[in-house]
C-alpha positions in Angstrom: -152.1 95.3 -125.1 -151.2 91.8 -123.0 -148.3 90.3 -124.2 -149.0 86.6 -123.5 -145.6 85.0 -122.6 -143.7 88.3 -122.7 -141.4 88.0 -125.4 -142.1 84.1 -127.5 -144.7 87.0 -128.9 -143.1 88.4 -131.2 -142.7 85.2 -132.6 -146.0 83.8 -132.3 -147.9 86.0 -133.8 -150.8 84.4 -133.2 -150.5 85.5 -129.7 -150.8 89.1 -129.7 -153.9 88.1 -132.1 -154.9 86.3 -129.1 -154.6 89.5 -126.5 -156.7 91.8 -129.0 -160.0 89.1 -129.3 -159.8 88.9 -125.4 -159.3 92.7 -124.8 -162.8 93.7 -127.7 -164.9 90.9 -125.8 -164.2 87.9 -128.0 -161.8 85.7 -126.3 -164.6 82.7 -127.1 -162.7 82.9 -131.0 -159.3 82.7 -129.7 -159.4 78.9 -129.2 -161.1 77.9 -132.8 -159.1 80.2 -134.8 -155.4 79.7 -133.1 -156.0 76.1 -131.3 -153.1 75.0 -134.5 -150.2 76.9 -133.3 -149.6 76.4 -129.5 -151.9 76.5 -126.4 -154.7 78.4 -127.0 -157.0 77.9 -124.3 -154.2 79.3 -122.2 -152.9 81.8 -123.5 -156.6 83.0 -123.6 -156.8 82.3 -119.4 -152.6 83.8 -119.1 -154.7 87.3 -121.0 -158.3 86.8 -118.8 -156.7 86.6 -116.1 -153.3 88.9 -116.1 -151.0 86.0 -115.7 -148.0 85.9 -118.0 -149.1 88.5 -119.4 -147.1 91.7 -119.8 -149.2 94.9 -121.1 -147.3 96.3 -124.0 -147.3 99.5 -125.9 -144.7 98.3 -128.7 -146.3 98.9 -132.4 -144.2 95.7 -133.2 -146.4 94.2 -130.8 -149.2 95.5 -133.0 -148.5 95.1 -135.5 -148.1 90.7 -134.7 -151.4 91.0 -133.2 -152.4 92.3 -136.9 -150.7 89.3 -138.9 -152.3 87.4 -136.1 -155.8 88.1 -136.6 -155.0 88.1 -141.0 -153.8 85.1 -140.8 -150.3 86.0 -142.0 -147.8 84.0 -140.1 -149.4 83.8 -137.3 -146.2 81.6 -136.6 -142.3 83.4 -137.4 -139.3 81.8 -137.6 -137.5 85.1 -136.5 -139.1 88.1 -135.1 -140.1 90.9 -137.6 -140.9 88.1 -140.3 -145.0 88.4 -139.9 -144.7 92.4 -140.9 -142.4 91.8 -143.8 -144.6 89.4 -145.2 -147.8 91.9 -144.6 -146.3 94.8 -146.4 -145.4 92.9 -149.5 -149.1 92.3 -149.5 -150.1 95.8 -149.2 -151.4 97.3 -152.9 -153.0 100.1 -151.9 -153.5 101.6 -148.3 -156.6 102.5 -147.0 -158.0 104.1 -144.1 -160.3 102.6 -141.7 -163.3 105.7 -140.5 -163.7 105.3 -137.3 -160.3 103.1 -136.9 -159.1 104.7 -134.0 -159.4 106.1 -130.5 -157.3 108.9 -128.9 -158.5 109.6 -125.0 -156.3 111.9 -121.9 -155.8 110.0 -119.2 -153.6 112.2 -116.7 -152.5 114.2 -118.7 -151.4 111.8 -121.5 -152.4 111.1 -125.1 -154.0 107.5 -125.5 -154.2 105.9 -129.1 -156.6 103.1 -129.0 -156.2 100.9 -131.9 -158.9 98.2 -131.3 -161.3 99.5 -133.5 -159.0 98.9 -136.5 -157.6 95.3 -134.7 -161.7 94.8 -134.3 -162.3 95.1 -138.5 -159.3 93.2 -139.1 -160.6 90.2 -137.6 -162.9 89.3 -140.1 -160.7 90.6 -143.2 -158.6 88.3 -145.9 -155.3 89.3 -145.7 -155.1 91.8 -149.0 -157.5 94.1 -147.5 -156.5 94.1 -143.8 -152.5 95.2 -144.5 -154.2 97.7 -146.9 -156.5 98.8 -144.1 -154.2 98.5 -141.2 -150.9 99.8 -142.9 -153.0 103.0 -143.9 -155.0 103.5 -140.8 -151.8 103.3 -138.3 -150.3 106.1 -140.3 -153.9 108.7 -140.2 -153.8 107.7 -136.6 -150.2 108.2 -135.3 -150.6 111.8 -137.7 -153.9 111.8 -135.5 -152.9 111.4 -132.1 -148.8 113.4 -132.0 -150.0 116.6 -134.6 -152.0 118.5 -131.3 -149.1 117.7 -129.2 -146.9 119.5 -131.8 -148.7 121.7 -131.4 -149.4 122.3 -128.4 -146.0 122.8 -128.6 -145.4 125.1 -130.7 -143.6 122.4 -133.1 -143.5 121.9 -137.0 -140.7 118.9 -137.1 -140.5 115.4 -135.4 -138.2 112.7 -135.9 -139.9 109.2 -136.9 -137.5 106.6 -135.4 -137.5 102.9 -133.9 -137.8 99.1 -136.0 -141.2 99.7 -137.3 -139.8 102.4 -139.8 -137.9 99.7 -141.5 -141.4 99.1 -143.0 -141.6 101.7 -146.2 -145.3 101.7 -146.2 -145.9 102.2 -143.0 -142.7 105.6 -143.0 -143.8 107.2 -146.2 -147.9 107.1 -145.1 -146.0 109.1 -142.1 -144.1 111.4 -143.9 -147.1 112.0 -146.6 -149.7 112.6 -143.3 -147.1 114.9 -141.1 -146.6 117.3 -144.3 -150.5 117.6 -144.9 -151.0 118.8 -141.1 -147.7 121.3 -141.6 -145.0 119.1 -140.2 -141.8 117.7 -141.4 -141.0 114.0 -140.5 -137.7 113.7 -140.2 -136.5 110.1 -141.2 -133.0 108.1 -140.2 -130.7 108.2 -143.4 -127.4 107.7 -142.1 -128.2 105.2 -139.9 -131.2 102.3 -139.7 -134.4 103.2 -137.5 -134.0 99.8 -135.5 -131.7 98.9 -133.5 -128.4 99.3 -135.1 -129.6 102.9 -134.9 -131.1 102.9 -130.7 -127.3 101.3 -130.0 -125.5 104.0 -132.3 -126.9 106.5 -129.9 -126.8 105.0 -127.1 -122.7 104.6 -127.9 -123.1 108.5 -128.4 -125.3 109.4 -125.0 -122.5 107.5 -123.2 -119.2 109.3 -124.8 -121.5 112.3 -124.4 -121.1 111.7 -120.5 -117.5 110.2 -120.0 -116.5 113.7 -121.8 -118.4 115.5 -119.1 -117.7 113.5 -116.6 -120.5 111.8 -115.3 -119.5 108.5 -116.6 -116.2 106.6 -114.8 -114.1 104.8 -118.5 -114.2 101.8 -115.6 
């Protein structure tokens, strides 16, 4: 998806929702839905013209798009607030039939969740939270398992800020287990930036030990 305004979209989920609507051919809905939250017409034009709206494949921004479409914290007080509220709305995760597509491009498996976002645009928050979490977990498993099988692997490591979401983490672990794959989840270090920083420090220390980096 396009990320209109760059990093500001992480604190204004309505922008990612606007990008999703444009991608779905529903750009005409952007202003009526989001004019009260910010420069909706300008954001629509940014996305359509590809100006100031770099592409992103971040799962976090996908959460933001879902939140914006469902009216869950269209403008958030801090990054991650809207997805946290969305998680709190989950009661019984559900999987949408045809909610995603997987396609191959230049030897890379690409996951497309626009069908799910299209459905969310017409749901209320409770039903949307259930459908988003259940479908996202199922889609990620469906996307990854053929790659694992092709490499003869039966274990997958899961990390990143979105794994702080317990519903998603549990859904992924269960989904992979059902396909005969063991999912490793962070335990001794956090899944988000804290764990990332620890990993970076480990890599740097390893390179120092082997003389690849200079302490200076």
